N, C-alpha and C positions, 0 to 999 in steps of 0.2 A: 307680731305681738299678742299676747294673750291680755283679755281684759277680763279680770274678776271680780264678779258682781256679789256683794254682800249686803242684804238686808239687815237693816240694825232696829230693834226695838226693845228699849229698856234692857240694854246688854251691859251696862256699865260694869259689871263685874267682871265679864269674860273679854270684853272687846279689845283691851290691851294686848293681852296673850295674842288674839287672834291675828290682829293686825301686825304686831312683832314678828309671827311667825312668816307672815307672808312677806314683810320687809326683808327677812333673812333668806329668801330662795337664792339658790345658787345660780337659777336661771332669771337674768336682771331685765328682760325686755317684756315687761309686763305694765299693765295701769290697774290700778284698784278702784272701782267705784262703790262708795259706802252710801246707801240709801237710807237714810234716817224716816221711819215709819212712823212720825209723830211721837218719838219718844218722851217720857214726863221725867225720866232721870238725867243722869249727866253724860248720856250716849252721845249726844250731837257736839257737845265741847271736846268729848274726846276725838271723835270724828275730825272737827275742825283742826284740832291741835296737830294731829298727823298729817293732814293736808298741807298746813303751812310749813312743814319740816320736810316733805318730801312731794316733787311736781307730779310724781307719777299716781297719787292719789286724789281722786275729786269727790267732793261730797255734794249730795242731794238731798232735800228735805221736803216731806209731804205731810199732810194731815195723815194721821193713821187709818190705813186702807188694807192692810194685809201684806204678807211676804208675796202673794203671786203680783200684786200692783207694784211693789217696791222692785222685785226682778225684772217686771215690765218696764220701768223707767230706766234700769241699768241697761237693757236691751236696746232701748231706744237711743241711748248715749254712748254706746260703747264703740271704740275704734280699732280694736284688734281683730286680726284675721281669725282667732278662736276665742271660743267664749268658755269660762271655766265659773263655777260658783262655788261660794265658801259661807257657811253659815257662822253668825257671829259669836255663837256659844262653842265652835269648835276651833281647832289649829291644826296646823299643818308641818310636816318634815321640811327641811330645808330643800328636799329633792323631789318634792311635791310636783313642781310644774316642769322640771326636767324630766320627769316619768312620762310626761304627756309629749313634749317636744322631741325627745329622743326617737319618738315612733310615729311623728307627725309625716305626713305626705299626701300628696295631690290625690290618692286614689282610695284614702281612706276617709271617711267623713265623721266617723265618732271613735275616740278612744278612750278605754274605760281600764282602770286600775282598782286595785282594792282597798278597802278601809280598815282601821283598827277602830272596834268599839270600847267603850269606856264605860264605867258604871255597871258593871256587870258582865256576863260571860256571854251574852246573847251574840249568836253569829261566831263565837270563837275569835281568835287572834287573826285570822286570813281569811277574808273574804273574796280574794282574787281569783280570777281563772286565767289561762292561757288559752287563746283563740284568735284566727285571723279568717274572716270570711264574710258570708252574706248576713244579713241583720235578720232575714228570718230564722235561721239557726241560731244566731247570737242572741236573740230576743229568749228564746226558750232556756237557754243556757245560764242566763242571767236571772232569769224568774228562777230556775231550779235552785240556783245559789242564793237566792233571796237578794238581790243587787240590782233588779231591773229599775224599780222605783226611786233611786235616791239620785240626786243632780251631781252632788259633789264629787263622786269617782269618776264623773264623765266630762270630756272635752268636745265641745260642739264647733261646728263650722258655721263662723256668722254669714257667710255667702247663703249658705242653704237656709238659715233662718230669715234672712232678709228676704230671699228670693220668694219664699212661700209665707212671708207675712207671719211668723210663728210668732205666738205669744202665749203668755199663761192665762188660763180662765180664770178672771178675777171672781168669779160666782163659786168657785170650788174652794173650799176648805180642807178637803180629804183627798188623797191620791193626785194632788193638783200636778206634782212633779212626775208621777208615772204618766199622766195624761198627756203632760208635754212630751216628755221623752219619747213616747210611742207615736205622737203624731210627727216629731222630727224624723223619726225613722222610716215614715213613709217615703221620704225624700233623700234617706241616706243608705243606699245599698249595701254598703261595706265597713265593716268595723273591725277594730282590733283592740284585744284584751290582753292585759298584761297580770299576773298573778302578785305582783310586788305591790305594795300598799304604803303610802305616804299621807294618807288623811286620818287624821284623831276625830273621831265622831263620839260625842259626849249624848249618852243616849237619855230622851225627855223621859218623863212620867206618861207612858201611852195610856193610862187610865184617864189621865187629866187631860192629856192633849186632845185625844180622839174619843169624846162622849158619843153615847148611843145617839146615832142622827140618821136623817134620810140622807142617803148617799146614791141614790137613784142615778142621778144625771152624771155625776163623776163615773160610775160603773158604765152608764149606756155609751158616754163618750169613748172609753177606754175599749168596750166591746166593738163598736162601730169600728174604730180604728184598727184593732186586730183583724177584724172580718176583712177591711181593705187590703192591710198588708198580706194576710193569708190568702186572699183570692177566694174569700168566703166558703173555704174547706171546711166541713164539719167534723175531720178527723185530725183534732189538734186539742191537747190536754189544755192548753191555757185559755183556749177561746171556751171550753167547757166549764172551766173553773169560773170565768167570768157571766158564763151564763147563768151558774148557780149563784154568784154574789148579787146578778142583777135581778133574778126572780126573787131572792130574799128581800131585796131593797122593795120589789113590788109589793111583796105580801106585808112589809112594814107600812108601806102606806096606808094599805086596807086595815091593818091593824090599828093604825093611829088616826084613821079617817081623815087622811090629808085631802085638801079641797080639789088638788090636781090628779088624783088618782085614776079617774077615768083617761085624761090625757096620758098619763105614764103607762096604763094599759095598752093605749093606742100604739105608743112608741114602742113599748116591749113587743108586740106581736110584729111590728113593721121590721124591727132590727133582729130578734132570736129567732122567730117562726119557729121551725122544726128542730132547732137545736135545743128547745126545751126537752126534747126526748133523752136527751144525754145528762139532763140535771140530777144528779143523785138525791136520796132522800125526798123525793117528791111523789106523790102519789100517782097512780096511772091515771086515775080519774082526772086530777087537776091537769096533769100533762095533755090529755085529749082533749080537754074543754079548751085549753090555751091553743092548741093547734089546728084542733078540727071544726070548734064550734064557728061559723061564719060571720056572725054578727059580734062586734065588739061590745055593742049595748046589751046583748044578751049575756054574754061572758061577764060584763059589769056588774048585770041583775044578779047573776049566781053569786058572785063573789061577796055582793053585799048582802045577800041572803045568808051565807056562810058566816060572814062577819056579825049578822045579828046574833045568829044561834050562839056563836062562840061567846058574844058579849051576855047573852042570858045564862049560858052556863057557869059564867064566873061568878054571878050573883048567887 
C-alpha cells in the first residue's frame, strides 16, 4: 500500500481537484492522509466530506505549524509500505501511482518520476530522466535536471524512514524538502528514475514564497549531509555549489548583524573547512582568512571590522 501525505492550509479553491485526482487513480491500494494545518477557510470541511465517503481517506487537524509539521504528522500515522507526497494545490494523472508501483522492488529504495509544471514554462514539459543505479550518481543527475529538491515526484520506503527516525526539520521554511530527501538518501543506496511524468505542479509565486531570509542552517544541514554521502570528497560540483550558498548565507548574517553570526562562523569553519577554496566569486584574501587564520575569534573580529567599514561607506 502507498500512503499519500497531503498538508492542507487554506486550500479550498484547489483541494477538490487534488483529492478527486487521487481517488481516480488506476492503482487502488492507497491511503490518503489529509493534514489540515489550521486552515481558516473551508478546507477542513472539504477534507471531512471526502473522508466520510471513502474509508481510504483519513483527516488530521492541528493548529497552524507549517507544512513540515503537517508532513511529520502524516509520517507518524502512515500505514503503507511506501510513502508519497502530494501538495493540495496540485493534481495528478490517473497513472501517477502506477508509474511508481510498476517499478517498485526490494532492491530499490527510491523511485523518481518527472512532473509537468503549470503557470508558465519553467522546467519545460518534461522534467523526468531515465536512470537506475546508486544514489551518489542519481543525486547529481537529479540536481542537474533541477528535480532533486521536490518531494512529490518521489516514492519513499517507509521502513527506511522509520528505521532511521527521519522527519522534516520544522525549523526550516526553505529547502526543507531537499534536506529531508538527502538525509533519506544517506540510507537508500539504490534509486530508479523514469522520464514519464504524471504529477501536475502549479508553480507558486517564488518572489512571495521565498523572501530574502537567513537560510544558513538549511544550507548547513544539506552541505553536511552531502559530505557524508560523498565521503567528504572535495571534487564534487554539488558540494561546491552548496559551499557557495553557505558562504553567501554566512556573509548575509554579517551584513544583517544577526546575533548568532559568531556561532554560524564556528559551524561554517567546522563543516566547510578547505572546501571554501573552491567557492567562486570570493576573494582570495577572504578564502585564506576562513581557512588559515587559526582563531575563530580573530576571524570574527576581522569580519566585524569589514562590516563596520562597509556600513560607513553606505552613509
